[in-house]
Structure formats: structure tokens, C-alpha cells
C-alpha positions, 0 to 999 in steps of 0.5 A, spaced: 795 573 905 793 568 910 789 562 907 784 562 913 779 556 913 774 562 912 775 564 906 775 572 907 769 576 903 772 580 898 768 587 894 771 589 886 772 597 885 773 599 877 774 606 878 772 609 870 776 616 869 773 620 865 779 624 864 783 618 861 782 618 855 786 611 853 781 607 858 777 602 856 770 600 856 768 600 864 763 593 864 769 588 861 776 591 865 772 590 871 770 583 869 777 582 867 779 585 875 772 579 877 776 574 876 783 575 876 779 576 884 777 569 884 784 567 881 787 568 888 785 563 893 781 564 900 778 569 896 770 569 895 768 575 891 761 579 895 761 584 890 762 589 885 761 596 882 764 600 877 765 607 880 765 614 875 770 618 876 772 625 873 779 624 876 783 621 881 783 625 889 790 626 891 788 624 897 782 619 898 782 617 891 774 617 892 769 625 894 767 624 900 760 622 899 762 616 895 767 614 900 761 613 906 756 611 900 761 605 900 762 605 906 756 603 908 755 598 903 762 594 906 760 594 912 752 590 911 755 585 906 761 584 911 767 586 907 774 585 910 779 587 903 778 592 897 780 591 891 781 598 887 783 595 879 788 600 878 794 604 881 792 608 889 798 612 892 801 610 899 797 615 902 790 613 898 790 606 901 791 609 907 787 614 907 781 609 905 784 603 909 783 608 915 777 610 912 773 603 911 776 599 916 777 594 911 784 592 907 786 595 901 790 592 894 790 595 888 792 592 881 798 590 882 798 588 890 792 582 887 797 580 881 803 581 887 799 576 891 796 571 884 804 570 882 806 569 889 801 564 890 802 560 883 810 561 883 812 555 882 819 553 880 826 557 884 826 563 880 819 564 880 819 564 887 824 568 887 821 573 881 816 575 885 819 576 891 823 580 887 816 584 886 813 585 890 819 587 895 820 594 889 813 595 889 813 596 898 819 600 897 814 605 893 808 604 899 814 605 905 809 610 908 809 608 915 812 602 918 813 596 915 812 591 920 815 584 918 820 587 915 822 587 922 823 579 922 827 580 915 833 585 919 835 579 923 837 579 930 842 586 929 839 589 935 839 593 932 835 599 927 840 602 922 844 609 924 844 614 929 839 619 926 835 614 921 828 615 921 825 609 921 823 609 913 830 609 912 831 604 915 826 599 911 828 602 905 836 600 907 832 592 909 828 592 902 835 594 898 840 590 902 834 583 901 834 585 893 841 584 892 841 578 896 834 575 893 838 578 884 844 575 887 841 567 889 837 569 882 843 569 877 845 563 880 838 561 878 839 564 871 845 561 869 843 554 872 837 555 867 841 557 861 845 550 862 839 547 862 836 551 856 844 550 851 842 543 854 836 543 850 838 546 844 843 541 842 837 536 841 834 537 835 828 538 837 824 546 835 821 549 841 814 551 840 811 557 844 804 558 847 803 566 848 795 569 849 792 574 854 791 570 859 785 566 860 786 565 853 785 557 853 794 555 852 794 551 858 787 547 855 791 546 848 797 546 852 795 538 856 790 536 850 796 536 846 801 534 851 796 530 857 799 533 861 795 536 867 799 543 867 793 546 871 787 549 867 782 552 871 777 558 868 782 563 872 787 569 869 794 567 872 793 560 872 800 558 869 805 563 872 812 558 870 813 556 863 812 549 863 816 545 857 814 537 853 816 534 848 811 532 844 810 529 837 807 531 832 802 527 828 803 523 820 811 522 823 811 529 823 818 532 827 817 531 836 818 538 839 817 542 846 811 545 847 812 550 852 805 553 856 808 560 858 805 565 864 798 570 861 799 576 858 795 581 861 793 589 859 797 595 864 802 590 867 805 594 871 812 595 871 816 593 876 812 586 874 814 587 866 821 587 868 820 582 875 816 576 869 821 578 864 825 571 864 818 567 865 817 568 858 825 567 856 823 560 853 819 565 849 826 568 846 828 561 843 822 559 841 821 556 833 815 557 833 809 562 837 802 559 837 798 565 839 793 562 841 785 567 843 780 567 845 775 569 841 770 569 844 771 575 848 767 581 846 774 585 847 779 580 843 782 584 837 785 589 844 787 583 848 792 581 841 794 587 841 797 587 848 800 581 847 803 583 840 806 589 844 808 585 849 812 580 844 815 587 842 818 590 848 821 583 849 825 583 843 821 576 840 824 577 833 820 578 828 823 572 823 820 566 828 813 564 824 808 565 828 801 562 828 795 565 831 790 561 834 782 563 835 779 559 840 774 557 844 769 557 838 765 552 841 763 557 846 760 562 840 753 560 837 753 555 830 752 560 825 758 565 829 762 559 830 762 557 822 762 564 820 770 564 824 772 557 821 770 561 812 774 568 816 780 564 819 781 559 812 782 566 808 788 567 812 794 564 812 797 562 818 790 562 822 786 557 824 779 557 829 779 552 834 777 548 840 782 546 845 776 544 849 772 539 844 780 539 840 776 542 834 780 544 828 785 541 832 789 538 826 789 542 820 793 547 825 798 540 827 799 540 820 801 547 819 805 546 825 810 540 822 809 543 816 813 550 818 819 546 822 820 542 816 826 546 815 830 541 821 837 543 823 842 541 817 850 540 818 855 547 816 861 548 816 864 554 818 871 558 818 870 563 822 878 568 824 880 570 830 876 577 830 871 574 829 869 573 837 862 575 837 859 571 833 863 565 835 861 567 841 853 567 839 853 561 835 855 557 843 849 561 845 845 557 841 848 551 843 848 550 835 856 547 835 857 540 835 865 541 833 870 546 833 877 545 831 883 551 833 887 554 826 892 558 825 888 563 822 882 562 826 877 557 828 874 551 824 866 549 826 862 544 824 854 547 826 848 543 826 843 549 826 836 551 823 834 555 817 833 561 821 838 559 826 843 560 819 838 567 817 839 570 823 846 569 823 849 570 817 846 577 817 851 578 823 
């Protein structure tokens, strides 16, 4: 999307589909969709509304009367872009764009636009491009003119009798293969960086949470780093790492700020952004930051837990839960939250904005990580190839000598790594 001088006037629609039993409360879903749109540079949200639907119509999505009513509203408000918070098929998109004379993006398209604007690292950029191409591939109803550029100057399109859609599909597939190769190289390089970091005896503490829960604000407060921490969805896309000295003579840790999770994240995006969450898989401690002032805080927490489970996060990794944004609650409610948190193990009520409640939380981080890395001597037979490979992958091998009946290794690891090794 071009970032013109004049902001694009957008309207957000949330189709509330009555036949969908799993649907979220429409008011909160619309609020989140508006926040998503607000996170998009060059956009101004001129209006938003919930559209009740018994069930979506295959061709036009909405009923005839509703389409006409919305057309008048868009015209009166000079709307150029309509954002539909939900899936829109290519046919529906084409029909609605034609009927309203505007550009239309569905939820996946909007998230992709935000991701492409935010991705800062080479890997983030490649991941976004691949996700965008996979998404476009499913939407080849008409010719995608921008693919003409990507095809390069061969002077012809496809073989004899090949349709425009087939040609475009082939162009996308070729581009995906190229991007995948580039990504493999980038991932290998980052893997080397991670292995080098694993040798540093600093434990990794990963901040996770629903998007907009306040992770970046907390990260900035703890590290003094100026990571973008605006009150908007998806403010962070690439994991940002900083070394932090814990107070009271605690260990030095690497703090990692990760991309915010979101409900109903389209599958092609979950796959594309798995890599941006790899730091979570390497973490020695996970800190789940929750916006406790949000009416849907329980549902958001559940979404985060489900995504972590789908990523394959080891259940043995210790987890601390932070109930953030207590500064947004009325004093009596904030006090009740603090009392409730104190009664639970590994839960702290805090305000990343004011710094309230951070001291006991940091003391707990230091306590959890007090089991510093320790050295152990191991002997592995030649048959233990898998175990040996795992130790090298973890970056814990300090020295290794080959003998007649196997390998003698000196490893430096955490209790958790030793536990995982013994279970293999």
C-alpha cells in the first residue's frame, strides 16, 4: 500500500455471523479490528460497524440491501478502503470492490500489510513476502498485474495454451522457491548466531503475550532500549534481544521481546511467523504478559497458550505470568488484582508503564534462574549419535575427545537441559 501524503480513509466492518457458534463477542472483535487498522501507517479509520449476518452469502458476502446501504455510507464518507474483519473469498472481494468502487482487504490481507510494514530483519522481510505470495496464490481470480514485473524480461509468458492464471500461479511458485532458498541461508546464519549465544552462560527470558499486552513497554523499562512501544497492535515483529543485569546481584539474562499473538491468526501466517518465535523455543524462562484491564483477558490468555502449544514449547520450561496494566483499573479493583496475584504461584500484578510491582517479579526471575549452568562430564558410545547431535545443537559442549569406544564430553548446561537429556 502506498504511503501517500493524504491518509487513506478506511472503514472497518466486522461480520457477526450468527451461524458461527465459536464466534467472539462482536464488540471486542470490532475493537481489535479497528486497533489493527490503526496500526497501519497512512490509514485513517473514518468509521466502523458490526454487520449482523445469519450466514455469509457465497457470491456477494452481504445481502443486496446491506450492500446498497453501505455503498451510500462509503460514498458520503469518501471511503477508499474497506477492511472486513474475517475471511473474504476472491469472488466476494471482486464483487464487493465492483459494487462499492473501493479497495477491499480481509483480515489476512490487513495483517499481511502490517507485517510487511513492520518487518525489520532480513528474515522477517522474507517471511512476510512468502506469506503474501501464498495468500495471493489462493486469490488468482483475475490477473495480478504486479507479477508481470517479477517475471522478468523473458519476453513471453508460459508455454503455449497456458492461461493467465496458470502463468501467474507458476510465477508465484517460482518466486516462492527463490524466497525459500534465501530464507534457508538466513536461518542458517541466525542459527550460528544462536549457537554462539548459547555458549554465553546467559539464560534467555522470552516475553510472550497477546498483541498489545504491553510486552514492548516492559522490555523498554527493563532494558532502557527504545523498541517501538506504541499502543498499537503488532508494534513488534522481529524478536529483539538485549542483555539485562537482574537487580540484587542476580544473573545477567538475555531478554527477548517477541511478536504479539492474536486470535484467528490465519494458518499461512502462523507458519510464516514461527521463525520469529524461535527464541521462545530456546528460552530458559517464559514470561507471559497479559493485559489484565482488557475485558477479554481470559480469552486472550487462552489464545496465547494454544499458540505456544502449537509451536511445541517444552512444558518443562518455567513460566511466570504478569498481570499488566493494573494502572488502568480503578484503585479498589487494582488492589483486588494484587491480592489475587499474591495468592497464586508465579503470578505478579504489575504496571510496565509506572514500574509498579516489578521488584518482586524480578526477584522471582532471579530465583528461577539461580540454577546457573553447571559442568558435567559425559561418555557417549558411537551409537549415541542422536544424543551427541542434540548436545551440539544446544551449544553446551565445552570440549570433546574421541576414544576407542565413543566420545568423552565436557558440557556446561542448565538443570532443564540436563533433565531433557536424561529423558532422551
